[in-house]
C-alpha angles and dihedrals in degrees: 000000000000129000136067144272140203119190122172152093129272122199122186137177129190142147088283091060140262125322135187135181136175117222122216114156124159130166120164147137110245116209121189121186133182121185134187130178092275108017141045131198122195126182126183121194126177110218132186136177132171137144092003094306121114131187138181127210128213119297121239115195131181128187117189129191132169096269104025145014133211123208127189122188139050112010106248120221125225118298112284093358114173093186101061106234110188100029110195097332116141130205148098130318124193113198120198121186117231130192094259100024142322140303119212125194112201131201119171145151131208140157118252121224090268089060095249116132119240127200118208137197126184151139135231124199122196120195124195104212132187122280094039093295128152126196119191121184121186130188122184130178121191133184130191115244095222109022100032090232114165137217124186120189130183122181133179127191124187114190126180124187124201137150091246103040133359118195138184122195122187133187121181133180130190131187120193134192129188095344110153112254094007125099116232115252147080127292133184127211126189137193137176135187130189125187124182129179109217132205092263103012142347142266131212134186128184127182130181136179121185122176123226113275097020106157125213101187096270105033142032114227127221116230112282137178118179144155135188128194128186128183125182121182136173110240124198116326101355096319114150127215123186125189118185118181130175147162131196124190115188134176116216136146091012096301139081124247127195131201121189123185138181125186122183129180134172131182128182131177113219108193105283090355137068138203129203127186128187132183130174134181131183132176122190122186130182111178106311095340114101129183121189123191127187133180133179132181141173128190124188124186126186134178116204128170095332095319124112117207125186131176128182129187120190132177132174135175138183124198126191140142088282092060140265128304123196134194127185130176134179122188131184128186131187122188140173139170107260133178094342093314140068126264123195137180120201126188120188123184121185140173131192125192128187139157102319096337138085137182128199118195136179128184128186121188125187113188137174126192126186134173113240111190123335099299109028139075130200114216125192123181138178116190128188119187128179130177136179120204125166090350094304119119126210125189127192126188118190131180123188139176122194143178122208112197114190108216093179138348090282107023124072137179111222120197115181131173118193134185119189137175128192130198129191118023112029092002117195146105134257141176132198142188117201125187115185136171104203139170146119121283099229116135127160099020118222117011121233133205133181134037121290114253116168091202092063130069121247130237128219116197137163151151131254106207142168116258130181125220125279094265095057121100095197101113096146091102100022106138091358107082104073128203113229131209095027116146116236121187130210112212090347095290117054109078133201131168126228115250123241090281094051096256124136134182138193111198130189092030118169114243116254138060119345140165126222118198137175123227104232093200090067098047096083137257114297094017125104127188118240090231134006103213141015126197120207145159119230129185126220113275092023130112115217120198121210117176129193126202122208128191146146091289134132118248146182125224137168146121140271111219133179113222104222131170087254093054135273117328125195117246113215132197098030117140120235123193134194121208090347092289122063114061143179136168134238117261131226090283092050091252126137136179133189118187134167092079128142119239113269140052120346135175118226124190142177115234101233092201089065095055116109112257089241096066139051126205115249114221128000117335093223132061136182117226138177115225131191128214113269093012138097119228115211121231118168126190126206126209129189122220116243126230134203141227121219136181147117139272108211136179139173112237091204096049103260138086096242096095110026120188133188118267108225127215096013114153112234119193134192119202144238096043136022103292119139143150140184120234120247129230091283093046094254121141136187123199100198134190095027117161117238112275146085119303138182111221122205141157126242104248091206089065097051121109114272114285094009130122136172108271098166131023145131112323098203140029118278127237116228118204119199115256095017140084122241102210142166097072112147131184115195119200130206142162111290137146115252119217092338120174119184123206132171134197130207097266129068102326129236125183114234130191122188128192128183119206118235100023091204120040141158127235110285094032124130110240122194124208119208118190128185123186139177090228106108101207111010116185092222141359113198140175118224123192135149088210104041099026132234120306134182111221124217129217116253110206093197094054092031087223140103112258140184140155142212140182116249108240124220104291140156118253113281149090117298125191130221129182129216120209123196115197130188137072086335125037131210141169131199131181125207138175133227119201110216116203118172090197092069110096119236089224123025117182132194125192107216097189107099097214108025107200126195115261091018132109115254132191116241137183123196129191101208120190093165118105098269132125140193112298095034112133123253111201123185129204095263093052097262109146141180138158126257112257127221110293133216099234104309094337119104123188121194145142124250130197101228115224124241094265094060122213137027095052115181131200146138138247113221116200127206091270092058095252115142128213123191120241125188127191113205142146117285107275092012123148 
């Protein structure tokens, strides 16, 4: 199902009184499919409803069996026809497979322009020839039901597909007799299309010539001669240039008209910045009347030290016999992450001039967006608008607060309250409360037909059609009126143009993953595609269908680049969302596009979970942008490649450096930030996905083998460069006392060393005291402290030391002393310090899996200072439980089966006393 919906309630109040309206707007193309082992039935029905009015479009049904297929609906023309054989005739088509192709028997009926009904019979034969060549021949004979008028049509299409150049040649002939308004005789129409993927782009050329009076069953064409040429090339380091040229000559009303157009666009990433240029020119002439239109635009975006700056300049003009009209607009935006959200200021200044009239406008918008919870956004906006027309000034101030609650990945509930006041012309005040449930109707993705056969190539086909917005009830032509001559790309490089009915087809496609995208520059002025790119997987022998809708919507497009030392690189496969609902993903060239939007303010964001593990987004992931109907606003995102740090932790079991071995399960940390790793069997470690910068690398002393300490390691911080590994770092361990303080009394003396683990802890943490003494059989070893209390230590035969533990009470940050007394035949005293820091978390967790996916097992490490022990139960919010394993010091390593909602994943650890401590799994740096 593809389309859109808007359901809600709007309440307004103003000086004129109160107003209320319920919103229910739906417009979509419903597709129902039923498959069995041997048959398949597919039915498509356009549906629309708005303001109490409903409409249904024309049904298209297909029944497929192993040896035949029936189709009911619009009579399809030959594959890739640019002439339009069949028009809007409807009827039945019987398709019979043949050894080298297919045979179609056609029966249809349709009214001619005179209103008389015509009945048609025909056949179409498709031949699959060597060298990826297709030949399709069609013959149709029609007769009028009342007058007996006749129409004979023959059409031949020869299409050849190759990696270097694909071509389609078409020749059509019609012969008419006694059709009202059409002279009897024979006419010939021709068309040709050439598509070539280039080394760094593609080229496409289409030509068509139709004589005056050529009849296509339901309509009689005026004479037409046209051509279209499109060239896209990569310029510099991933810059993109698109040139689209075209000319249409048409004969109507006894005179010729000519339309010439030229559309140019260029985009170029520049490190952490980007630049986009657009220019269009059109000239339309009918007789002596000439109208010339020009438009230029430039958009520059830069990210600098956490700030995002964007500036756009646009200018357009139209000149005709009635005079010249001008429009100019300059916009500037400034954004920055602030208090866990994103704040942005936009300033738009515009001027319009016509014959004897002018209008100056200025609009300032201050907005703030912040995530609240996992599925909701808070949106605040203050808008100031002023305009001057004919010397009269009007000012409008508007304040709004909104909540966007994401119900699913595509559906969102929007609640917005607005208060506005206007001075000058039509002065007054108003307030409104809008509640809307909005989203696209797009379930099931691409449609597939045919049985999978790995030994056969696949086919990807589709339809580019005109669609109205979600509040329109006009479904009579939803999905039916195609848009011809639109460029569609396979995997970002292989082009094909839609035929005159808006259909396209890629044949001889290798099975596997592919992307299909639409080139916005060829759609037409004022039209925006509902999506820019679709990713799919197709098996050999199957036909996948991917449709695109275009309409007078607003849209947002841009790129996601990674700024590397070798220049900007596109980042593909990253998901982009608008207003928390509609989403798309970046293509092979890093480009994305989301259409089908209403004019106004929208919030666009990058889903961080979809970023490759090797890059990190620079700047805030969400932006606020103003979009205009029939236009695409440009928003580019910049990512930075991540680097890594590698090395070894080594020690000598026998106390020297002669025979070093790897130290396993040692916790290695890079600061600043939350970057950590655990050493492998050979002592190696890899700190991966580290942003470029300078880091201090250290090991967690509590995870070192017993009696070991770092005696040699890196002497200075390490520099990490994006996209590379900083290696060669080595930590060497040896026997050394840790935090040892010796003290002696006046009796027989005993040496005493005391260590607290950890040395820094927050209130509520479990602290262990480890004491070693030269006294062989002391009568007692005790801890004395006014802060932590008195504690008798016990002897641990495994550690061969006296141990004890206590819970840190609620204390302010600082250093606190404790004393150890050894009593017996020899006496000894030792003092030690514990650093208390309330900012240290009781439980800090790191997800080691680079791309944690829902319903998958992920690797986790947790540094737990809370009073828990192996065997205590970890219970997550969906009921998933397991027991804590044996730790290395305070470091626990375990695997977790991530629930279906992904991260964050919340739970608790319950110790043997019944106390519970919260634990949260989330992305590194997540909120």
